[in-house]
Jmol script that loads the backbone (N, CA, C; Angstrom):
load data "model"
ATOM      1  N   UNK A   1    -143.916  90.944-128.632  1.00  0.00           N
ATOM      2  CA  UNK A   1    -144.433  88.804-129.105  1.00  0.00           C
ATOM      3  C   UNK A   1    -142.619  88.831-130.000  1.00  0.00           C
ATOM      4  N   UNK A   2    -142.686  87.998-129.432  1.00  0.00           N
ATOM      5  CA  UNK A   2    -140.914  87.754-130.230  1.00  0.00           C
ATOM      6  C   UNK A   2    -140.974  86.136-130.291  1.00  0.00           C
ATOM      7  N   UNK A   3    -140.251  85.633-131.433  1.00  0.00           N
ATOM      8  CA  UNK A   3    -139.653  84.562-132.025  1.00  0.00           C
ATOM      9  C   UNK A   3    -138.562  84.214-131.457  1.00  0.00           C
ATOM     10  N   UNK A   4    -139.204  82.996-130.883  1.00  0.00           N
ATOM     11  CA  UNK A   4    -138.268  82.496-129.995  1.00  0.00           C
ATOM     12  C   UNK A   4    -137.918  81.145-130.873  1.00  0.00           C
ATOM     13  N   UNK A   5    -136.745  80.738-130.722  1.00  0.00           N
ATOM     14  CA  UNK A   5    -135.930  79.839-131.007  1.00  0.00           C
ATOM     15  C   UNK A   5    -135.129  79.127-129.685  1.00  0.00           C
ATOM     16  N   UNK A   6    -135.442  77.645-129.075  1.00  0.00           N
ATOM     17  CA  UNK A   6    -134.904  76.255-128.342  1.00  0.00           C
ATOM     18  C   UNK A   6    -133.954  75.538-128.949  1.00  0.00           C
ATOM     19  N   UNK A   7    -132.835  74.826-128.887  1.00  0.00           N
ATOM     20  CA  UNK A   7    -132.582  73.481-129.031  1.00  0.00           C
ATOM     21  C   UNK A   7    -132.067  73.323-127.852  1.00  0.00           C
ATOM     22  N   UNK A   8    -132.211  71.974-128.132  1.00  0.00           N
ATOM     23  CA  UNK A   8    -131.690  71.133-127.245  1.00  0.00           C
ATOM     24  C   UNK A   8    -131.401  69.771-127.208  1.00  0.00           C
ATOM     25  N   UNK A   9    -130.492  68.944-127.054  1.00  0.00           N
ATOM     26  CA  UNK A   9    -130.465  67.885-127.031  1.00  0.00           C
ATOM     27  C   UNK A   9    -131.509  66.640-126.655  1.00  0.00           C
ATOM     28  N   UNK A  10    -131.699  65.509-127.408  1.00  0.00           N
ATOM     29  CA  UNK A  10    -132.447  64.346-126.830  1.00  0.00           C
ATOM     30  C   UNK A  10    -132.327  63.384-126.636  1.00  0.00           C
ATOM     31  N   UNK A  11    -131.916  62.358-126.545  1.00  0.00           N
ATOM     32  CA  UNK A  11    -131.931  60.834-126.616  1.00  0.00           C
ATOM     33  C   UNK A  11    -132.578  60.435-127.873  1.00  0.00           C
ATOM     34  N   UNK A  12    -133.609  60.258-127.731  1.00  0.00           N
ATOM     35  CA  UNK A  12    -134.685  59.575-128.732  1.00  0.00           C
ATOM     36  C   UNK A  12    -135.368  60.697-128.882  1.00  0.00           C
ATOM     37  N   UNK A  13    -135.790  60.678-130.477  1.00  0.00           N
ATOM     38  CA  UNK A  13    -137.265  61.534-130.973  1.00  0.00           C
ATOM     39  C   UNK A  13    -138.187  60.684-130.548  1.00  0.00           C
ATOM     40  N   UNK A  14    -138.364  59.432-130.628  1.00  0.00           N
ATOM     41  CA  UNK A  14    -140.459  58.375-130.518  1.00  0.00           C
ATOM     42  C   UNK A  14    -140.455  59.017-128.838  1.00  0.00           C
ATOM     43  N   UNK A  15    -139.440  58.707-127.977  1.00  0.00           N
ATOM     44  CA  UNK A  15    -139.523  58.834-126.812  1.00  0.00           C
ATOM     45  C   UNK A  15    -140.148  60.511-126.592  1.00  0.00           C
ATOM     46  N   UNK A  16    -139.306  61.705-127.047  1.00  0.00           N
ATOM     47  CA  UNK A  16    -139.239  62.896-126.763  1.00  0.00           C
ATOM     48  C   UNK A  16    -141.022  63.499-127.224  1.00  0.00           C
ATOM     49  N   UNK A  17    -141.049  63.399-127.875  1.00  0.00           N
ATOM     50  CA  UNK A  17    -142.128  63.277-128.762  1.00  0.00           C
ATOM     51  C   UNK A  17    -143.186  63.158-128.110  1.00  0.00           C
ATOM     52  N   UNK A  18    -143.734  62.386-127.886  1.00  0.00           N
ATOM     53  CA  UNK A  18    -144.830  62.187-127.062  1.00  0.00           C
ATOM     54  C   UNK A  18    -145.020  62.859-125.424  1.00  0.00           C
ATOM     55  N   UNK A  19    -144.001  63.281-124.912  1.00  0.00           N
ATOM     56  CA  UNK A  19    -144.090  63.718-124.066  1.00  0.00           C
ATOM     57  C   UNK A  19    -144.027  65.177-124.468  1.00  0.00           C
ATOM     58  N   UNK A  20    -143.601  66.009-125.236  1.00  0.00           N
ATOM     59  CA  UNK A  20    -143.553  66.805-125.728  1.00  0.00           C
ATOM     60  C   UNK A  20    -145.097  67.691-125.658  1.00  0.00           C
ATOM     61  N   UNK A  21    -145.972  66.519-126.390  1.00  0.00           N
ATOM     62  CA  UNK A  21    -146.919  66.416-127.131  1.00  0.00           C
ATOM     63  C   UNK A  21    -148.217  66.753-126.448  1.00  0.00           C
ATOM     64  N   UNK A  22    -147.691  66.226-125.189  1.00  0.00           N
ATOM     65  CA  UNK A  22    -148.725  66.463-123.640  1.00  0.00           C
ATOM     66  C   UNK A  22    -148.215  67.302-123.073  1.00  0.00           C
ATOM     67  N   UNK A  23    -148.063  68.358-123.421  1.00  0.00           N
ATOM     68  CA  UNK A  23    -147.338  69.349-122.434  1.00  0.00           C
ATOM     69  C   UNK A  23    -148.466  70.271-123.439  1.00  0.00           C
ATOM     70  N   UNK A  24    -148.883  70.644-124.105  1.00  0.00           N
ATOM     71  CA  UNK A  24    -149.627  71.821-124.710  1.00  0.00           C
ATOM     72  C   UNK A  24    -149.609  72.864-123.879  1.00  0.00           C
ATOM     73  N   UNK A  25    -150.581  72.316-122.245  1.00  0.00           N
ATOM     74  CA  UNK A  25    -150.971  73.874-121.181  1.00  0.00           C
ATOM     75  C   UNK A  25    -149.937  74.667-121.382  1.00  0.00           C
ATOM     76  N   UNK A  26    -148.795  73.743-120.946  1.00  0.00           N
ATOM     77  CA  UNK A  26    -147.621  74.339-119.844  1.00  0.00           C
ATOM     78  C   UNK A  26    -146.983  75.368-121.190  1.00  0.00           C
ATOM     79  N   UNK A  27    -147.532  74.919-122.590  1.00  0.00           N
ATOM     80  CA  UNK A  27    -146.972  76.137-123.335  1.00  0.00           C
ATOM     81  C   UNK A  27    -147.992  76.882-123.429  1.00  0.00           C
ATOM     82  N   UNK A  28    -149.172  76.887-123.860  1.00  0.00           N
ATOM     83  CA  UNK A  28    -150.071  77.855-124.087  1.00  0.00           C
ATOM     84  C   UNK A  28    -149.909  79.163-123.186  1.00  0.00           C
ATOM     85  N   UNK A  29    -149.941  78.238-121.584  1.00  0.00           N
ATOM     86  CA  UNK A  29    -150.480  79.332-120.429  1.00  0.00           C
ATOM     87  C   UNK A  29    -148.378  79.844-120.374  1.00  0.00           C
ATOM     88  N   UNK A  30    -147.949  79.758-121.092  1.00  0.00           N
ATOM     89  CA  UNK A  30    -146.387  80.524-120.629  1.00  0.00           C
ATOM     90  C   UNK A  30    -146.734  81.493-122.905  1.00  0.00           C
ATOM     91  N   UNK A  31    -147.723  81.378-123.392  1.00  0.00           N
ATOM     92  CA  UNK A  31    -147.868  82.261-124.222  1.00  0.00           C
ATOM     93  C   UNK A  31    -147.542  81.527-125.601  1.00  0.00           C
ATOM     94  N   UNK A  32    -147.611  80.361-125.309  1.00  0.00           N
ATOM     95  CA  UNK A  32    -146.174  80.479-126.701  1.00  0.00           C
ATOM     96  C   UNK A  32    -146.967  79.734-127.766  1.00  0.00           C
ATOM     97  N   UNK A  33    -147.108  80.533-128.524  1.00  0.00           N
ATOM     98  CA  UNK A  33    -148.099  79.831-129.326  1.00  0.00           C
ATOM     99  C   UNK A  33    -147.066  79.886-131.171  1.00  0.00           C
ATOM    100  N   UNK A  34    -147.846  79.123-132.403  1.00  0.00           N
ATOM    101  CA  UNK A  34    -147.139  78.868-133.756  1.00  0.00           C
ATOM    102  C   UNK A  34    -145.926  78.540-133.433  1.00  0.00           C
ATOM    103  N   UNK A  35    -146.132  77.025-132.193  1.00  0.00           N
ATOM    104  CA  UNK A  35    -145.060  76.155-131.743  1.00  0.00           C
ATOM    105  C   UNK A  35    -144.927  74.991-133.775  1.00  0.00           C
ATOM    106  N   UNK A  36    -143.889  75.160-133.788  1.00  0.00           N
ATOM    107  CA  UNK A  36    -142.877  74.619-134.751  1.00  0.00           C
ATOM    108  C   UNK A  36    -141.784  73.632-134.129  1.00  0.00           C
ATOM    109  N   UNK A  37    -141.937  72.047-134.562  1.00  0.00           N
ATOM    110  CA  UNK A  37    -140.851  71.677-133.999  1.00  0.00           C
ATOM    111  C   UNK A  37    -139.988  71.091-135.359  1.00  0.00           C
ATOM    112  N   UNK A  38    -138.405  70.919-135.293  1.00  0.00           N
ATOM    113  CA  UNK A  38    -137.606  71.065-136.155  1.00  0.00           C
ATOM    114  C   UNK A  38    -136.727  69.808-136.248  1.00  0.00           C
ATOM    115  N   UNK A  39    -136.145  68.989-136.561  1.00  0.00           N
ATOM    116  CA  UNK A  39    -135.131  68.170-135.714  1.00  0.00           C
ATOM    117  C   UNK A  39    -133.651  68.754-137.375  1.00  0.00           C
ATOM    118  N   UNK A  40    -132.470  68.891-135.918  1.00  0.00           N
ATOM    119  CA  UNK A  40    -130.844  68.980-136.984  1.00  0.00           C
ATOM    120  C   UNK A  40    -131.238  68.057-138.392  1.00  0.00           C
ATOM    121  N   UNK A  41    -130.822  68.568-139.140  1.00  0.00           N
ATOM    122  CA  UNK A  41    -130.437  67.462-140.100  1.00  0.00           C
ATOM    123  C   UNK A  41    -129.029  66.787-140.018  1.00  0.00           C
ATOM    124  N   UNK A  42    -128.267  67.247-139.468  1.00  0.00           N
ATOM    125  CA  UNK A  42    -127.784  66.529-139.248  1.00  0.00           C
ATOM    126  C   UNK A  42    -127.314  66.002-137.964  1.00  0.00           C
ATOM    127  N   UNK A  43    -127.921  65.968-137.078  1.00  0.00           N
ATOM    128  CA  UNK A  43    -128.070  65.197-136.081  1.00  0.00           C
ATOM    129  C   UNK A  43    -129.509  65.087-135.720  1.00  0.00           C
ATOM    130  N   UNK A  44    -130.121  64.558-135.409  1.00  0.00           N
ATOM    131  CA  UNK A  44    -131.522  64.113-135.424  1.00  0.00           C
ATOM    132  C   UNK A  44    -131.562  63.698-133.647  1.00  0.00           C
ATOM    133  N   UNK A  45    -130.566  63.965-132.790  1.00  0.00           N
ATOM    134  CA  UNK A  45    -131.026  64.198-131.755  1.00  0.00           C
ATOM    135  C   UNK A  45    -130.223  65.386-131.629  1.00  0.00           C
ATOM    136  N   UNK A  46    -130.364  66.532-132.605  1.00  0.00           N
ATOM    137  CA  UNK A  46    -130.601  68.144-131.393  1.00  0.00           C
ATOM    138  C   UNK A  46    -132.719  68.308-131.939  1.00  0.00           C
ATOM    139  N   UNK A  47    -132.912  69.049-131.359  1.00  0.00           N
ATOM    140  CA  UNK A  47    -134.393  69.623-131.186  1.00  0.00           C
ATOM    141  C   UNK A  47    -134.339  70.189-131.921  1.00  0.00           C
ATOM    142  N   UNK A  48    -134.813  71.635-132.475  1.00  0.00           N
ATOM    143  CA  UNK A  48    -134.910  72.829-132.859  1.00  0.00           C
ATOM    144  C   UNK A  48    -136.486  73.267-132.372  1.00  0.00           C
ATOM    145  N   UNK A  49    -136.864  74.194-131.893  1.00  0.00           N
ATOM    146  CA  UNK A  49    -138.296  74.447-131.782  1.00  0.00           C
ATOM    147  C   UNK A  49    -137.920  76.238-131.852  1.00  0.00           C
ATOM    148  N   UNK A  50    -139.707  76.470-132.642  1.00  0.00           N
ATOM    149  CA  UNK A  50    -139.621  78.115-133.528  1.00  0.00           C
ATOM    150  C   UNK A  50    -140.643  78.182-132.885  1.00  0.00           C
ATOM    151  N   UNK A  51    -140.923  78.943-132.350  1.00  0.00           N
ATOM    152  CA  UNK A  51    -142.083  79.649-131.609  1.00  0.00           C
ATOM    153  C   UNK A  51    -142.164  81.454-131.532  1.00  0.00           C
ATOM    154  N   UNK A  52    -143.647  81.637-131.564  1.00  0.00           N
ATOM    155  CA  UNK A  52    -144.041  83.333-131.395  1.00  0.00           C
ATOM    156  C   UNK A  52    -144.344  83.146-129.629  1.00  0.00           C
ATOM    157  N   UNK A  53    -143.679  84.396-128.834  1.00  0.00           N
ATOM    158  CA  UNK A  53    -144.451  84.189-127.681  1.00  0.00           C
ATOM    159  C   UNK A  53    -143.515  85.611-127.119  1.00  0.00           C
ATOM    160  N   UNK A  54    -143.810  85.351-125.692  1.00  0.00           N
ATOM    161  CA  UNK A  54    -143.222  86.572-124.608  1.00  0.00           C
ATOM    162  C   UNK A  54    -142.127  85.895-124.321  1.00  0.00           C
ATOM    163  N   UNK A  55    -140.675  86.943-123.839  1.00  0.00           N
ATOM    164  CA  UNK A  55    -139.462  86.057-123.603  1.00  0.00           C
ATOM    165  C   UNK A  55    -139.620  85.703-122.083  1.00  0.00           C
ATOM    166  N   UNK A  56    -140.085  86.888-121.484  1.00  0.00           N
ATOM    167  CA  UNK A  56    -140.736  86.677-119.551  1.00  0.00           C
ATOM    168  C   UNK A  56    -141.064  85.593-119.830  1.00  0.00           C
ATOM    169  N   UNK A  57    -142.595  85.416-120.508  1.00  0.00           N
ATOM    170  CA  UNK A  57    -143.170  84.493-119.685  1.00  0.00           C
ATOM    171  C   UNK A  57    -142.755  82.922-120.427  1.00  0.00           C
ATOM    172  N   UNK A  58    -141.554  83.095-121.279  1.00  0.00           N
ATOM    173  CA  UNK A  58    -141.319  82.047-121.611  1.00  0.00           C
ATOM    174  C   UNK A  58    -139.702  81.758-121.224  1.00  0.00           C
ATOM    175  N   UNK A  59    -139.097  82.421-119.871  1.00  0.00           N
ATOM    176  CA  UNK A  59    -137.980  82.150-118.514  1.00  0.00           C
ATOM    177  C   UNK A  59    -138.607  82.251-118.136  1.00  0.00           C
ATOM    178  N   UNK A  60    -139.906  82.139-117.576  1.00  0.00           N
ATOM    179  CA  UNK A  60    -140.633  81.823-116.235  1.00  0.00           C
ATOM    180  C   UNK A  60    -140.640  80.330-116.380  1.00  0.00           C
ATOM    181  N   UNK A  61    -141.149  80.054-117.821  1.00  0.00           N
ATOM    182  CA  UNK A  61    -141.554  78.401-117.699  1.00  0.00           C
ATOM    183  C   UNK A  61    -140.900  77.575-117.399  1.00  0.00           C
ATOM    184  N   UNK A  62    -139.457  78.289-118.397  1.00  0.00           N
ATOM    185  CA  UNK A  62    -138.528  76.818-118.045  1.00  0.00           C
ATOM    186  C   UNK A  62    -138.042  77.169-117.083  1.00  0.00           C
ATOM    187  N   UNK A  63    -137.752  78.265-115.857  1.00  0.00           N
ATOM    188  CA  UNK A  63    -136.983  77.732-114.382  1.00  0.00           C
ATOM    189  C   UNK A  63    -138.310  76.771-113.528  1.00  0.00           C
ATOM    190  N   UNK A  64    -139.191  76.354-113.804  1.00  0.00           N
ATOM    191  CA  UNK A  64    -140.272  75.833-113.516  1.00  0.00           C
ATOM    192  C   UNK A  64    -139.492  74.538-113.266  1.00  0.00           C
ATOM    193  N   UNK A  65    -139.597  74.423-112.251  1.00  0.00           N
ATOM    194  CA  UNK A  65    -138.595  72.451-111.737  1.00  0.00           C
ATOM    195  C   UNK A  65    -140.145  71.492-111.916  1.00  0.00           C
ATOM    196  N   UNK A  66    -140.781  71.490-112.340  1.00  0.00           N
ATOM    197  CA  UNK A  66    -141.922  70.158-113.437  1.00  0.00           C
ATOM    198  C   UNK A  66    -141.377  70.570-114.945  1.00  0.00           C
ATOM    199  N   UNK A  67    -141.005  71.373-115.332  1.00  0.00           N
ATOM    200  CA  UNK A  67    -141.043  71.319-116.426  1.00  0.00           C
ATOM    201  C   UNK A  67    -139.970  70.884-116.816  1.00  0.00           C
ATOM    202  N   UNK A  68    -138.929  71.136-115.737  1.00  0.00           N
ATOM    203  CA  UNK A  68    -137.716  69.928-115.899  1.00  0.00           C
ATOM    204  C   UNK A  68    -137.477  68.227-114.905  1.00  0.00           C
ATOM    205  N   UNK A  69    -138.981  68.431-114.650  1.00  0.00           N
ATOM    206  CA  UNK A  69    -139.040  66.383-114.273  1.00  0.00           C
ATOM    207  C   UNK A  69    -139.312  66.117-115.614  1.00  0.00           C
ATOM    208  N   UNK A  70    -140.351  66.919-116.731  1.00  0.00           N
ATOM    209  CA  UNK A  70    -141.071  66.481-118.162  1.00  0.00           C
ATOM    210  C   UNK A  70    -139.576  66.211-118.815  1.00  0.00           C
ATOM    211  N   UNK A  71    -138.987  67.057-118.959  1.00  0.00           N
ATOM    212  CA  UNK A  71    -137.327  67.400-119.585  1.00  0.00           C
ATOM    213  C   UNK A  71    -136.898  65.698-118.951  1.00  0.00           C
ATOM    214  N   UNK A  72    -136.720  65.571-118.120  1.00  0.00           N
ATOM    215  CA  UNK A  72    -135.530  64.864-117.561  1.00  0.00           C
ATOM    216  C   UNK A  72    -136.687  63.314-118.384  1.00  0.00           C
ATOM    217  N   UNK A  73    -137.807  63.479-118.246  1.00  0.00           N
ATOM    218  CA  UNK A  73    -139.513  61.987-118.402  1.00  0.00           C
ATOM    219  C   UNK A  73    -138.952  61.916-120.044  1.00  0.00           C
ATOM    220  N   UNK A  74    -138.792  63.291-121.084  1.00  0.00           N
ATOM    221  CA  UNK A  74    -138.362  62.840-122.254  1.00  0.00           C
ATOM    222  C   UNK A  74    -136.954  62.526-122.882  1.00  0.00           C
ATOM    223  N   UNK A  75    -136.196  62.337-121.966  1.00  0.00           N
ATOM    224  CA  UNK A  75    -134.761  62.056-122.687  1.00  0.00           C
ATOM    225  C   UNK A  75    -133.990  62.883-123.183  1.00  0.00           C
ATOM    226  N   UNK A  76    -134.102  64.708-122.707  1.00  0.00           N
ATOM    227  CA  UNK A  76    -133.895  65.435-122.627  1.00  0.00           C
ATOM    228  C   UNK A  76    -132.100  65.462-122.087  1.00  0.00           C
ATOM    229  N   UNK A  77    -131.293  65.121-123.360  1.00  0.00           N
ATOM    230  CA  UNK A  77    -129.957  65.119-122.503  1.00  0.00           C
ATOM    231  C   UNK A  77    -128.585  65.835-122.107  1.00  0.00           C
ATOM    232  N   UNK A  78    -129.381  67.585-122.062  1.00  0.00           N
ATOM    233  CA  UNK A  78    -129.374  68.570-121.662  1.00  0.00           C
ATOM    234  C   UNK A  78    -129.601  69.530-121.788  1.00  0.00           C
ATOM    235  N   UNK A  79    -129.215  70.541-121.339  1.00  0.00           N
ATOM    236  CA  UNK A  79    -129.758  72.600-120.953  1.00  0.00           C
ATOM    237  C   UNK A  79    -130.280  72.823-122.756  1.00  0.00           C
ATOM    238  N   UNK A  80    -131.467  73.811-122.520  1.00  0.00           N
ATOM    239  CA  UNK A  80    -131.707  74.247-123.527  1.00  0.00           C
ATOM    240  C   UNK A  80    -130.692  75.255-123.753  1.00  0.00           C
ATOM    241  N   UNK A  81    -130.617  75.504-125.228  1.00  0.00           N
ATOM    242  CA  UNK A  81    -130.744  77.046-125.297  1.00  0.00           C
ATOM    243  C   UNK A  81    -131.257  77.735-126.114  1.00  0.00           C
ATOM    244  N   UNK A  82    -132.045  78.988-125.281  1.00  0.00           N
ATOM    245  CA  UNK A  82    -132.978  79.602-125.942  1.00  0.00           C
ATOM    246  C   UNK A  82    -132.402  81.063-126.785  1.00  0.00           C
ATOM    247  N   UNK A  83    -133.044  80.935-127.969  1.00  0.00           N
ATOM    248  CA  UNK A  83    -132.238  82.370-128.837  1.00  0.00           C
ATOM    249  C   UNK A  83    -133.824  83.258-129.074  1.00  0.00           C
ATOM    250  N   UNK A  84    -133.861  84.375-129.024  1.00  0.00           N
ATOM    251  CA  UNK A  84    -134.916  85.603-129.092  1.00  0.00           C
ATOM    252  C   UNK A  84    -135.205  86.684-129.881  1.00  0.00           C
ATOM    253  N   UNK A  85    -135.124  87.080-130.841  1.00  0.00           N
ATOM    254  CA  UNK A  85    -135.615  87.459-132.041  1.00  0.00           C
ATOM    255  C   UNK A  85    -136.583  88.781-132.195  1.00  0.00           C
ATOM    256  N   UNK A  86    -135.999  89.273-132.667  1.00  0.00           N
ATOM    257  CA  UNK A  86    -137.450  90.855-132.239  1.00  0.00           C
ATOM    258  C   UNK A  86    -137.570  91.362-133.773  1.00  0.00           C
TER     259      UNK A  86
END
end "model"
wireframe off; spacefill off
backbone 0.3
color backbone group
């Protein structure tokens, strides 16, 4: 188990959040738990996710084309950056 830190830019939090909240099954299937959503204090269009999980499973989830569709629907404006700490 590792601590996962993910950052990505969004167009609008109020558009992004409902799409993110509706995708809990995908995160659970990838073994993500204890997910915390944070907004950058200096940039409200920068979202941080902090979670526990298996980096291999989360990497597989991130390559799922359907996740890309959902991220586009949510207004994600750039690729996510993933950091792993053990």
